[in-house]
C-alpha positions, 0 to 999 in steps of 0.5 A: 779446589784439587782434583785427585784421580779417582772416582766421585762417591757420596759420603755418609753425610750426602756430600760429595767426596773423592776416592783416590783410584788405587795405584794399580788402576792409575799405572794401567791408565797410564800404560793405556795412555802410552799405547794410544800415543805410540799407535798414533806415532805408528800411524804417522810413521805408516803415512811415510811409509805409503808415500815412499811406497807410492814413489817407489812404485810410480817410478818402477823401482821394483822392475828388476826381476819382480812382477810387481811392487807388491811382490817386491814388498813381499820379498824385501820387507817380509809382508804377506802378499795380501798385506803388500797388495793392500799397502800399495793399493792404499799408497796409491789411492792416498795420491788422490785423497789429501785429506785422508793422507794428512789425517793419517800423517798427523796420526788422527786416523788409524791405518785400519780406517784409512785402508777401509775408507780409501776402498770407496772414497773419491776426491768428491766424497773424501771430506764426508768419509773423513768425518766418519773416520774421525767420528767412529771406530774402526768397526763403525767405519768398516760398517759404513764402507760395507754399506757404502759398497753395497749401494755402489754394487746395487747401482752397478748391477742396475747399470749392467741390466740396463745396458744388457737391455739396450743392446740391439743390432739391425742389419737389413737391406735399403731401397738401393740394395746396400745392406745397412748395419746399425747397433750398440753392444755391451762394452765387453761384447763391443770390445771383442768386435773391435778387436776383430775388426782391428785384426781384420784391418791389419790383414787386409792392410798387408795384403794391399801393401806387402812391404811392411810398414811400421803400425804408427805410419800406417794412417799418414801412409793412407792419407799420402796416397789419398786419391779417388781409388784410396778407400776411406777409414769408413771403407776399410771398416766395412772391408774388415767387417766382411773379412770377419764374416767370410772368416767365420763362415769358412772356418765354422762359427765354433772357435775351436778348442783353446789349446789349438786356438792359442797354440804359437809355432816358432821356426828356429834353427838349431845353430840359433838355439846353441848360440843367440849370436849365430846366424839363422832362423828365429821366426814365429809362424808368419814370418815375424822375427823374434830374439834368439833368446826368446826362442831359447826360453820357448824351447826350454819347455815346449813341443819340439819337432826336428825338421831337416833340410837339404842345401837348397832348403827343402824338408827331407825328414820330419821327426815325431812331436815330442815334448822337451820335458816328458810329463812324468819329469814335469810332474816330479819337478812340479812336486819338488819345486812347488812353484817359482823358485825365484827368490820372493815369487813362489807362484804355484805354476810355472815353465820348466827352465833348463840351467843348462839348455839342452841345446848346449848339451845340457841334460833334460833331468831333474838336477838340471831343471828348475821351475820358474814362472813366465815372468822369471823365465823371461828374466833369466833368458832375456833380461840377463839374470842368471841361475846356477845349482850349487853342490848342495842343490841350492839354486842361486839367482844373480842380478844382470850385474852379477850380485847374488839375490838373496832369498831373504834380504837382510833385515834393515838397521834399527836404532836401540831406542826406535821409539824414542827416535820415532818421537824425536823425528815427529818433533823435529816435523812439528808434529804433536801426537798424544794419547787423544790424538786418534781417539774417536768422537764416538759417545756410545750411541748405536750406529744406524748404518742405513741412515749413514748411508742415506745421508753420506752416499751421493746416489743415495742422496740424489734419489731421496732428496731434492737439490736444496736438501742435498746442499744442507745436508752436506753443509 
């Protein structure tokens, strides 16, 4: 029997016959097959791209002036920031999801399906979710993932509520007059308490040991001093708690305005601002040394108070507090630059950078200023990056080795027959891809998301079935 491309039709004699499909329809079917095959090839190539991104991210290849791998991808290959972050997230997730990774490598699942599944998949649930990806369309996968996440959020809310209800603290005098403090706190609240105790412990340690000792050797130092008068760790924690309470009572419970709480004061000599190699003072309040380059960066856009000293070090004159960049000029700078000027960044808020530092005689004018985010301001001052403004007003940034950083990198070379080259590469790898490789097993039936979550999600299974039923369902 010869089968022709076409549709079956009842003839006038009641016997079935075949009507050949018109050539335009057959041509469209072949075109659809080509689309499906090429899409599977592209998904397989995307799997390789994600492997490269994962390795590049893990090895810190982006850490040459960029804040993250996603930011580097935005600059280097022109991805939208949101799409770049998703590529990095999926690449990282696939490192622990080998089944999904292999399915993408073989072109069996589309990148859209894999991207959705990696939002909820774990090594324990990967196999179940892979079956969802193979059976359903990308829309079905999204619906299942949303239902899955709703179940996760419901469990998280229940856990958060449980923790909140189970918080408690007791402080009461014992029979011998000692005060007993016991309790348990929510994780985020406990983290604040632990931070406060750590800060108090540090302050007490400095009181007992005026000479600075590296933090990693302090426990060893205390152990070496062990004796009847040496406080144990528990004693030190008790003393730290007392210090926290005394500080709260002394300074008031109100922590104050954020601007005052987080103000950092740096003392730096004028000659150090002018020359990082010059001898002089460069310390934060409290005496901790900071590099001269850091002081220069902070002085670019800060509140400045000039103090003059005599030969004996006594203060003879204190100027009024001024801004190195006046508010009106800062507004003009923000309006002109609209964000960080470093190639590929563009963060909307930043710090004013003096292209020629005011300590070197550079003017505080709009032409000598550029807006840089904190990360790239540090790169210019402390990581040997450089920036200059050309005659036309354009900024030129350079790597530490002096090479120019292009605003838009040149496009990568692409072979003339890119699709043929991709097919040939996959054939060399032993990867067979055709028009049915990524076709789902869906036959048109309605998707019951609630039922799907009940039989797939581990928490839903645990709440509805016994252990024996779970094993049969998973099998």
